[in-house]
Structures are given as structure tokens and as C-alpha cells.
C-alpha positions as CSV (number, residue, x, y, z in Angstrom):
1,M,8.6,-30.9,96.7
2,A,9.1,-34.4,97.9
3,R,6.5,-37.2,98.2
4,S,4.4,-37.3,101.3
5,P,6.5,-38.1,104.4
6,Q,3.8,-40.5,105.7
7,R,4.8,-43.0,103.1
8,P,8.6,-43.7,103.2
9,R,10.1,-45.5,100.2
10,R,10.5,-49.2,100.8
11,A,13.9,-50.9,100.5
12,P,14.4,-52.5,97.0
13,K,13.5,-56.1,96.9
14,A,16.3,-58.6,96.2
15,G,16.5,-60.9,93.2
16,A,15.2,-60.7,89.7
17,A,11.6,-60.9,90.8
18,G,12.1,-57.7,92.8
19,R,12.9,-55.4,89.9
20,S,11.1,-54.1,86.8
21,R,12.8,-55.8,83.8
22,P,13.4,-53.5,80.8
23,A,11.0,-54.2,78.0
24,A,13.9,-54.6,75.5
25,A,17.4,-55.9,75.6
26,A,20.2,-53.3,75.4
27,P,23.4,-53.8,73.3
28,P,26.4,-54.9,75.3
29,I,27.8,-52.3,77.7
30,T,31.6,-51.8,78.0
31,A,33.3,-51.2,81.3
32,A,34.3,-47.7,80.2
33,E,30.6,-46.8,79.4
34,R,29.6,-48.1,82.9
35,R,32.3,-46.0,84.6
36,R,31.2,-42.9,82.7
37,A,27.5,-43.5,83.6
38,D,28.5,-44.0,87.3
39,L,30.4,-40.7,87.2
40,I,27.5,-38.9,85.7
41,F,25.2,-40.4,88.3
42,E,27.4,-39.2,91.1
43,R,27.6,-35.7,89.8
44,L,23.9,-35.5,89.2
45,D,23.4,-36.8,92.7
46,F,25.6,-33.9,94.0
47,Q,23.7,-31.4,92.0
48,H,20.2,-32.7,92.9
49,P,20.6,-34.2,96.4
50,G,17.5,-35.9,97.7
51,A,16.0,-36.2,94.2
52,D,12.6,-37.8,94.3
53,T,9.2,-37.6,92.7
54,E,7.5,-34.3,93.2
55,L,4.0,-35.8,93.2
56,H,2.3,-35.9,96.6
57,Y,0.9,-39.2,97.8
58,R,0.3,-41.4,100.8
59,S,-0.3,-44.8,99.3
60,P,0.3,-46.7,96.1
61,F,-3.3,-45.9,95.0
62,E,-2.8,-42.2,95.4
63,L,0.5,-42.3,93.5
64,L,-1.1,-44.2,90.7
65,V,-3.9,-41.7,90.4
66,A,-1.5,-38.7,90.6
67,T,0.8,-40.3,87.9
68,I,-2.0,-40.8,85.5
69,L,-3.0,-37.2,86.0
70,S,0.5,-36.0,85.5
71,A,0.6,-36.9,81.8
72,Q,1.2,-33.6,79.8
73,C,0.8,-31.7,83.1
74,T,3.1,-30.3,85.7
75,D,3.5,-32.0,89.0
76,A,2.7,-28.7,90.8
77,R,-0.7,-28.5,89.0
78,V,-1.5,-32.2,89.9
79,N,-0.6,-31.5,93.5
80,Q,-3.2,-28.7,93.5
81,V,-5.9,-31.1,92.2
82,T,-5.3,-34.3,94.0
83,P,-6.1,-33.4,97.7
84,A,-9.8,-33.0,96.8
85,I,-9.7,-36.1,94.6
86,F,-8.1,-38.2,97.4
87,T,-10.7,-37.0,99.9
88,R,-13.6,-37.7,97.6
89,Y,-12.2,-41.0,96.2
90,P,-10.0,-42.4,99.0
91,D,-9.7,-45.9,97.4
92,A,-10.3,-47.8,94.2
93,A,-13.7,-49.1,95.4
94,V,-15.0,-45.6,95.7
95,L,-13.4,-44.3,92.5
96,A,-14.8,-47.3,90.6
97,R,-18.3,-46.2,91.3
98,A,-17.7,-42.8,89.7
99,T,-18.5,-42.0,86.1
100,P,-16.1,-40.2,83.8
101,E,-18.6,-37.4,83.4
102,E,-18.6,-36.9,87.2
103,L,-14.8,-36.9,87.4
104,E,-14.1,-34.6,84.4
105,P,-14.8,-31.2,86.0
106,Q,-12.7,-32.1,89.0
107,I,-9.6,-32.8,86.9
108,Q,-10.1,-30.4,84.0
109,S,-7.2,-28.2,84.9
110,T,-4.7,-31.1,84.4
111,G,-5.5,-31.2,80.6
112,F,-6.8,-34.1,78.5
113,F,-9.4,-34.5,81.3
114,R,-11.8,-36.6,79.3
115,M,-9.2,-39.2,78.5
116,K,-7.8,-39.1,82.0
117,A,-11.3,-39.5,83.5
118,R,-11.9,-42.6,81.5
119,S,-8.5,-43.9,82.4
120,L,-9.0,-43.3,86.2
121,T,-12.4,-44.9,86.4
122,G,-11.4,-47.8,84.2
123,M,-8.2,-48.3,86.3
124,A,-10.2,-48.3,89.5
125,R,-12.8,-50.8,88.2
126,A,-9.9,-53.1,87.0
127,L,-8.3,-52.9,90.5
128,V,-11.5,-53.9,92.1
129,E,-12.3,-56.7,89.7
130,R,-8.8,-58.2,89.3
131,H,-6.9,-57.3,92.4
132,G,-9.4,-56.8,95.3
133,G,-9.0,-53.1,95.1
134,Q,-5.3,-53.1,95.8
135,V,-2.5,-51.8,93.5
136,P,-0.4,-54.7,92.3
137,A,3.4,-54.6,92.6
138,S,4.3,-56.1,89.3
139,M,5.0,-54.5,85.9
140,N,2.7,-56.9,84.0
141,A,-0.3,-56.4,86.3
142,L,0.1,-52.6,86.4
143,S,0.6,-52.1,82.7
144,A,-2.5,-54.2,82.0
145,L,-4.6,-51.6,83.8
146,P,-6.5,-49.0,81.7
147,G,-4.5,-45.8,81.3
148,V,-1.3,-47.3,82.8
149,G,1.7,-47.5,80.5
150,R,5.2,-48.7,81.3
151,K,6.4,-45.3,82.5
152,T,3.5,-44.9,85.0
153,A,4.0,-48.5,86.2
154,N,7.7,-47.9,86.8
155,V,6.9,-44.7,88.8
156,V,4.6,-46.6,91.1
157,L,6.9,-49.7,91.4
158,G,9.9,-47.6,92.3
159,H,8.4,-45.0,94.6
160,A,5.5,-46.9,96.3
161,F,6.9,-50.4,96.4
162,G,10.7,-50.0,96.2
163,V,10.9,-52.2,93.1
164,P,13.7,-50.9,90.9
165,G,12.5,-49.4,87.7
166,L,13.5,-46.5,85.4
167,P,10.6,-44.4,84.2
168,V,11.4,-42.6,81.0
169,D,9.6,-39.3,80.2
170,R,10.4,-36.4,77.9
171,H,13.0,-35.0,80.4
172,V,14.8,-38.3,80.7
173,L,14.8,-38.7,76.9
174,R,16.2,-35.2,76.4
175,V,18.9,-35.3,79.1
176,A,20.2,-38.8,78.4
177,N,20.5,-38.0,74.7
178,R,22.2,-34.7,75.2
179,I,24.7,-36.2,77.6
180,G,25.4,-39.0,75.2
181,L,24.3,-41.9,77.3
182,V,21.8,-42.9,74.7
183,Q,21.1,-42.2,71.1
184,S,17.4,-42.9,70.7
185,D,14.0,-41.3,71.0
186,D,12.3,-44.6,71.8
187,P,11.5,-44.7,75.5
188,V,11.7,-48.5,75.6
189,A,15.2,-48.6,74.0
190,V,16.3,-45.7,76.3
191,E,15.0,-47.5,79.4
192,A,16.9,-50.7,78.4
193,R,20.1,-48.8,77.7
194,L,20.1,-46.8,81.0
195,C,19.2,-49.9,83.0
196,A,22.1,-51.7,81.5
197,L,24.5,-48.8,82.3
198,L,23.4,-48.6,86.0
199,D,23.0,-51.0,88.9
200,P,19.3,-51.7,89.7
201,E,19.4,-50.0,93.0
202,R,20.1,-46.7,91.1
203,W,17.4,-47.0,88.5
204,T,14.6,-45.1,90.2
205,R,16.8,-42.4,91.6
206,A,18.5,-42.0,88.3
207,S,15.2,-41.3,86.6
208,D,14.3,-38.7,89.3
209,M,17.6,-37.0,88.9
210,F,17.3,-36.9,85.1
211,I,13.8,-35.4,85.4
212,L,14.9,-32.7,87.9
213,H,17.9,-31.9,85.8
214,G,15.7,-31.6,82.7
215,R,13.3,-29.2,84.5
216,R,15.9,-27.1,86.3
217,V,19.1,-27.1,84.1
218,C,19.0,-29.2,80.9
219,R,15.9,-27.5,79.6
220,P,14.9,-27.3,75.9
221,T,17.3,-24.3,75.9
222,P,20.0,-25.7,78.3
223,L,21.6,-23.7,81.1
224,C,25.0,-25.2,80.6
225,D,26.6,-22.7,82.9
226,R,24.7,-24.3,85.8
227,C,25.5,-27.9,85.0
228,Q,27.7,-30.1,87.1
229,I,28.2,-32.7,84.4
230,R,29.1,-30.3,81.6
231,Q,32.6,-31.8,81.3
232,N,31.1,-35.2,80.7
233,C,28.4,-34.1,78.3
234,R,28.6,-34.7,74.6
235,Y,26.4,-31.7,73.8
236,F,28.6,-29.4,75.8
237,Q,31.8,-30.8,74.3
238,R,30.4,-30.1,70.8
239,L,29.8,-26.4,71.7
240,G,33.6,-25.9,71.8
241,A,34.4,-22.1,71.9
242,K,30.6,-21.3,72.0
243,A,30.3,-23.0,75.4
244,P,29.3,-20.6,78.2
245,P,31.7,-20.3,81.2
246,A,30.6,-22.0,84.4
247,R,28.5,-19.8,86.7
248,R,30.5,-18.6,89.7
249,R,29.1,-19.4,93.1
250,A,28.3,-16.4,95.2
251,T,30.9,-15.8,97.9
252,P,29.5,-15.7,101.4
């Protein structure tokens, strides 16, 4: 499911100020590595056309709330919970007046509900006190909010504001390592490496495609027979004779 159609993604902002800078510097990238990354991007784009966040939202505030709730929880479950939350707490000012104890029963099904309730109410109060109740469009300001890490900030920047960023979650880590684009379990290092491999206008979409690929194809037990990038995947190449044949498409 795609994001709410009422809130189209904005065009990426030009210039260095209009992108989320990686938190760490990546080693130099060769031309061959960039060509390989571009090819993988194009093939993932073919396999997952229209890849986007599956969280439902209509504003930067709603996306920020939904992304905080999505930690260790499926987007489908979050989408079941958020309509009532958005109705009861339509903006930061209203949510800031809530207590964690009031919020906990409403978000219990998303898991880690006590921690998330504290994060949501703290985030809302910080928005009111520091930003006039509005969600800021900068990495530094977002990541300074309670409960908001770099991954969450990149999600909001890329999807709500059109600021290029590359959120790294467990799916991105698994897929990028299996393919052989990165060799690290450190989200900060992986973000830096992937950002160096791809042009900024591709960062947000690349993350969305890695996430969908990790959910649908490159699962913990990968479905290599369904993968469009198998010939460019280091994991698949190491399988050798054990590699499963490509799944045949059904004939009409």
C-alpha cells in the first residue's frame, strides 16, 4: 500500500542544503562499483515499480508519528492503529497535552508501547516548544527530537519533504549485504556507502526498493528464484550449483 494520495511527494530540493548528509564518510567509490549499483537499482526498479513507503499519512506530522510506531512492528499493523490516533491527536499541540499512560492502550498492539508512548508525547512537546508545532525539515532538528533517530528522520525527510535521504533498516542491511553492495552491519556505515554509490535523487527510492525486496523476495530465507538481480548478487553467485533455477512466468 502506498502513502496517502492527498500528500504527493515533493520534488527534491537542489543543492547540498536540500539533502540529508550521511553521518559518516564512505571509502572512495570506483566507476565500476557505481555502474554495478546503477544496474542493480534499475533492476530493482523493474521488479518493484512504484516502490514507496507503505505507511499511510497525510502530513509530515502523521508520517513522523507512524514511523515512530513502526519500530519493531509491521507497517500493516501501524496502518490499523494510526487512523484513530490521527483523529484523536491531529497535530503536535494536541498530542503534547496527552500523557504516556493515556496513549499506551491505544498503541499497545504495535509493541514496545510504553517506550513509544513516551517518545510520541516527548516528540510532540519538543515540536511545540522548539518548532511552533511544525515538523522541521532538517536532519539535525529531527534527530534531536525524543524518539527520533537517523532512520526515522530520513524517512520523514525523503517522503514528506522531498529531501534526499537513505533510511537504513534491517531489510536494507540484509539486502545490501547479500547483494554485495556493502559489507557492514553498522547502519551509519551502510548509509554512507549506499549514498556514495547512488546519486542523491535515488536515495529515498533505493531505500524503499531495498525494503520491499527484503519483505517480498530477499527474506531471511531468500527466494532467489523470484529475484531480478540474482545474476548481480554475490550471495547467489556463491551458491553455484545449489542455486535454484529462475521461476518461469505463467503463460497467458
